C-alpha positions in Angstrom: 23.3 -25.6 31.6 20.1 -27.6 30.9 16.8 -28.1 32.5 16.9 -31.4 34.5 14.1 -33.3 36.2 14.9 -33.2 39.9 11.7 -34.0 41.7 8.5 -36.0 41.1 5.5 -35.4 43.4 2.3 -37.4 43.1 -1.2 -36.7 44.5 -4.8 -37.6 44.4 -7.9 -35.4 44.7 -11.6 -35.9 44.6 -14.9 -34.0 44.2 -17.3 -36.3 46.1 -20.7 -35.0 44.9 -20.3 -32.3 42.4 -18.5 -33.9 39.5 -16.3 -30.8 39.3 -13.2 -31.9 37.4 -11.3 -28.7 38.2 -11.9 -29.0 41.9 -10.7 -32.6 41.9 -7.6 -31.6 39.8 -6.7 -28.7 42.2 -7.1 -31.0 45.2 -4.8 -33.6 43.5 -2.1 -31.1 42.9 -2.5 -29.7 46.4 -2.1 -33.2 47.7 1.2 -33.6 45.7 2.6 -30.3 46.7 1.5 -29.8 50.3 3.2 -32.9 51.6 6.7 -31.7 50.7 9.1 -29.0 51.5 11.7 -28.8 48.8 15.1 -27.4 49.4 16.7 -28.6 46.2 16.9 -25.2 44.6 18.7 -23.8 47.7 21.0 -26.8 47.7 22.3 -26.0 44.2 22.4 -22.2 44.7 19.2 -21.3 42.9 16.1 -19.3 43.9 12.9 -21.4 44.4 11.3 -19.3 41.7 13.8 -20.7 39.1 11.8 -24.0 39.2 9.8 -25.0 36.2 6.9 -27.4 37.3 5.4 -29.6 34.7 1.9 -30.7 36.0 0.2 -33.7 34.6 -3.5 -34.3 35.6 -5.3 -37.6 34.9 -9.1 -37.4 34.8 -11.7 -39.2 32.6 -12.7 -36.0 30.8 -9.5 -33.8 30.4 -11.3 -31.0 28.6 -13.4 -30.2 31.7 -10.4 -29.1 33.8 -9.6 -25.3 34.0 -5.8 -25.5 33.6 -5.4 -21.9 34.7 -6.9 -22.7 38.1 -4.6 -25.7 38.5 -1.5 -23.7 37.5 -2.4 -20.9 39.9 -1.8 -23.3 42.8 1.9 -23.4 42.2 3.6 -21.6 45.1 7.0 -21.0 43.3 8.4 -20.9 39.9 6.6 -21.2 36.6 4.9 -24.2 35.0 2.6 -25.9 32.6 -0.5 -28.1 32.9 -1.4 -31.0 30.7 -4.6 -33.0 31.2 -4.7 -36.6 30.1 -7.3 -39.4 30.3 -7.1 -41.2 33.7 -8.7 -41.1 37.1 -12.2 -42.2 37.7 -15.8 -41.0 37.6 -18.3 -42.9 39.7 -22.0 -42.1 39.2 -24.3 -42.1 42.2 -27.2 -44.6 42.4 -29.7 -42.0 41.2 -27.6 -41.0 38.2 -27.9 -37.4 39.1 -24.2 -36.7 40.0 -20.9 -38.5 40.3 -17.6 -38.6 42.2 -14.6 -37.5 40.3 -11.1 -38.8 41.2 -8.1 -37.1 39.7 -4.4 -38.0 39.8 -1.6 -35.4 39.7 2.1 -35.5 39.0 4.2 -32.4 39.6 7.6 -32.8 37.9 10.1 -30.2 39.0 12.8 -29.1 36.7 15.9 -26.9 37.4 18.5 -25.4 35.1 21.6 -27.2 36.4 24.6 -29.0 35.0 
């Protein structure tokens, strides 16, 4: 058998005032995951923990995301996190802080024929 992509979930998250990239990334992944209830693993006779979830996070400064915190959000299976350039950072008028907007894609893979 081979790992096959079976689901793509997409979400957006923000940190309005703190410019916290990890907080925005976690919220984006939560947005992607918490609006779904997947039964695909059961449908093909596999346990939900057999899923491998590839997480892609788009933010302006990818190095500022704590990947371990993002990965810890996965409720089932194992996964990986890759952060790439994307999203938005919008400074406030005073220039003292900014709003960070992150995008997330959760790509679920199962080992099926």
